[in-house]
C-alpha positions as a printed NumPy array, in Angstrom:
array([[ 42.845, -11.503,  17.447],
       [ 39.795,  -9.727,  18.975],
       [ 38.029,  -7.284,  16.502],
       [ 35.284,  -4.853,  17.695],
       [ 33.195,  -3.516,  14.771],
       [ 30.742,  -0.767,  15.442],
       [ 27.698,   0.102,  13.265],
       [ 27.287,  -3.552,  12.395],
       [ 23.807,  -3.083,  11.366],
       [ 24.643,  -0.409,   8.883],
       [ 25.691,  -0.856,   5.142],
       [ 29.391,  -0.647,   5.862],
       [ 29.109,  -2.735,   8.95 ],
       [ 27.293,  -5.392,   7.306],
       [ 29.772,  -5.595,   4.512],
       [ 32.715,  -5.812,   6.99 ],
       [ 30.796,  -8.525,   9.125],
       [ 30.528, -10.755,   6.022],
       [ 34.115, -10.534,   5.024],
       [ 35.913, -11.027,   8.162],
       [ 38.612, -13.775,   7.784],
       [ 38.596, -16.67 ,  10.213],
       [ 42.233, -16.151,  10.951],
       [ 44.947, -13.407,  10.23 ],
       [ 48.524, -14.69 ,  10.165],
       [ 47.362, -17.854,  11.5  ],
       [ 45.655, -16.112,  14.683],
       [ 41.863, -16.841,  14.978],
       [ 39.673, -13.857,  14.625],
       [ 37.091, -13.189,  17.312],
       [ 34.559, -10.861,  16.026],
       [ 32.363,  -8.727,  18.3  ],
       [ 29.891,  -6.357,  16.694],
       [ 27.743,  -3.617,  18.001],
       [ 24.775,  -1.628,  16.634],
       [ 22.304,   0.912,  18.112],
       [ 19.568,  -1.79 ,  18.849],
       [ 21.708,  -4.838,  19.178],
       [ 19.992,  -8.094,  18.717],
       [ 20.897, -11.45 ,  16.685],
       [ 24.337, -11.788,  18.089],
       [ 25.027,  -7.992,  17.949],
       [ 25.528,  -6.008,  21.216],
       [ 23.581,  -2.956,  21.723],
       [ 25.836,   0.167,  21.911],
       [ 24.615,   3.681,  22.254],
       [ 27.264,   5.842,  20.525],
       [ 26.059,   8.996,  22.219],
       [ 27.049,   7.645,  25.671],
       [ 30.767,   8.138,  25.843],
       [ 31.115,   6.171,  29.089],
       [ 29.414,   3.085,  27.705],
       [ 31.796,   3.275,  24.579],
       [ 34.688,   3.49 ,  26.909],
       [ 33.416,   0.715,  29.295],
       [ 32.887,  -1.585,  26.391],
       [ 36.369,  -1.308,  24.892],
       [ 37.836,  -1.487,  28.624],
       [ 35.754,  -4.725,  29.228],
       [ 36.523,  -6.345,  25.93 ],
       [ 40.077,  -5.216,  25.389],
       [ 39.936,  -5.712,  21.517],
       [ 43.126,  -5.654,  19.386],
       [ 41.222,  -3.501,  16.856],
       [ 38.234,  -1.381,  16.909],
       [ 36.751,  -0.626,  13.476],
       [ 34.624,   2.197,  13.87 ],
       [ 32.077,   1.814,  11.076],
       [ 29.366,   3.602,  12.963],
       [ 28.384,   7.321,  12.264],
       [ 25.864,   9.997,  12.209],
       [ 25.527,  10.261,   8.482],
       [ 22.522,  12.741,   7.977],
       [ 24.526,  15.539,   6.57 ],
       [ 21.786,  18.036,   6.196],
       [ 19.994,  17.187,   9.512],
       [ 23.256,  17.511,  11.353],
       [ 22.922,  21.303,  11.104],
       [ 19.894,  21.166,  13.341],
       [ 21.077,  18.246,  15.382],
       [ 24.803,  19.304,  16.151],
       [ 25.012,  17.851,  19.588],
       [ 23.842,  14.385,  18.337],
       [ 26.35 ,  14.614,  15.25 ],
       [ 29.207,  15.621,  17.552],
       [ 28.5  ,  12.903,  20.089],
       [ 28.331,   9.998,  17.628],
       [ 31.082,  11.225,  15.146],
       [ 33.481,  12.798,  17.66 ],
       [ 32.664,  11.708,  21.219],
       [ 32.351,   8.042,  20.459],
       [ 35.865,   7.857,  18.658],
       [ 37.437,   9.815,  21.49 ],
       [ 36.04 ,   7.43 ,  23.911],
       [ 37.149,   4.288,  21.948],
       [ 40.592,   5.845,  21.576],
       [ 40.893,   6.821,  25.273],
       [ 39.998,   3.251,  26.245],
       [ 42.464,   1.831,  23.755],
       [ 45.302,   3.862,  25.182],
       [ 45.801,   1.603,  28.17 ],
       [ 45.139,  -1.616,  26.372],
       [ 47.456,  -1.524,  23.354],
       [ 44.676,  -1.863,  20.904],
       [ 44.339,   0.031,  17.69 ],
       [ 41.568,   1.835,  15.875],
       [ 40.499,   2.167,  12.278],
       [ 38.494,   5.293,  12.185],
       [ 36.213,   5.67 ,   9.122],
       [ 35.741,   9.276,   7.969],
       [ 34.709,  11.27 ,   4.925],
       [ 35.941,  13.873,   2.422],
       [ 33.458,  16.273,   4.16 ],
       [ 36.237,  17.135,   6.431],
       [ 37.56 ,  19.276,   3.409],
       [ 35.639,  22.226,   1.871],
       [ 35.608,  20.802,  -1.695],
       [ 36.867,  23.911,  -3.439],
       [ 40.277,  22.64 ,  -4.194],
       [ 39.488,  21.27 ,  -7.754],
       [ 41.932,  18.233,  -7.402],
       [ 42.231,  15.293,  -5.064],
       [ 43.099,  16.134,  -1.331],
       [ 46.143,  14.628,   0.288],
       [ 45.76 ,  12.901,   3.579],
       [ 48.15 ,  15.303,   5.158],
       [ 46.235,  18.561,   4.124],
       [ 44.546,  20.513,   6.768],
       [ 40.867,  19.931,   7.234],
       [ 38.288,  22.914,   6.46 ],
       [ 34.943,  21.388,   6.922],
       [ 31.907,  23.412,   5.789],
       [ 29.175,  22.212,   8.089],
       [ 28.475,  20.397,  11.264],
       [ 28.782,  16.824,   9.874],
       [ 32.179,  17.415,   8.385],
       [ 33.322,  19.296,  11.514],
       [ 32.234,  16.386,  13.744],
       [ 33.935,  13.711,  11.464],
       [ 37.152,  16.007,  11.696],
       [ 36.852,  16.193,  15.37 ],
       [ 36.571,  12.283,  15.49 ],
       [ 39.695,  12.002,  13.274],
       [ 41.593,  14.407,  15.595],
       [ 40.648,  12.707,  18.88 ],
       [ 41.852,   9.184,  17.59 ],
       [ 45.049,  10.626,  16.106],
       [ 45.835,  12.72 ,  19.034],
       [ 45.551,   9.659,  21.435],
       [ 46.83 ,   7.021,  19.368],
       [ 48.51 ,   8.3  ,  16.143],
       [ 52.007,   9.074,  17.513],
       [ 52.175,   5.394,  18.611],
       [ 51.085,   4.178,  15.107],
       [ 47.767,   2.679,  16.564],
       [ 45.134,   5.01 ,  14.797],
       [ 44.364,   4.821,  11.163],
       [ 41.927,   7.284,   9.584],
       [ 40.206,   6.067,   6.338],
       [ 38.414,   8.787,   4.49 ],
       [ 35.841,   8.034,   1.727],
       [ 33.521,   9.866,  -0.383],
       [ 30.902,   7.205,  -0.686],
       [ 30.311,   3.573,   0.673],
       [ 29.084,   0.923,  -1.891],
       [ 27.773,  -2.511,  -0.781],
       [ 25.247,  -5.065,  -1.624],
       [ 21.614,  -4.03 ,  -1.281]])
């Protein structure tokens, strides 16, 4: 099984890399990792370049893309909306588009910022999104992109989290 993890240099990406099993259901796992800068066995990938994202998936034909990369500067996203949208919506759309033809799947990591936070009780996964800012809107667009392209076939999973914890 070939697994591509994006954002391998980030907190979540590092934790995922360190916990990948050698095999799943008896099938060896081939791990491929990417990060903005690359280096030390990690391929460089600029998530603002949708064509590069699409090309990499078409070249590698992974069984799974775990998109742990994101533009996470919530406040700064308001002044850098194009960058936030390119990384959080454009890259996932490009990954999903490339996966359409290969049969691969995607796990899209997202955030509770896709909701407005005013409900006062836990949100259900099926509830409509209502982001208040650029960051949440960009993550909601990324969710929508992967679900529209691969969701009906059961090949897209969106995992929303409010915070990521990991070793220092």
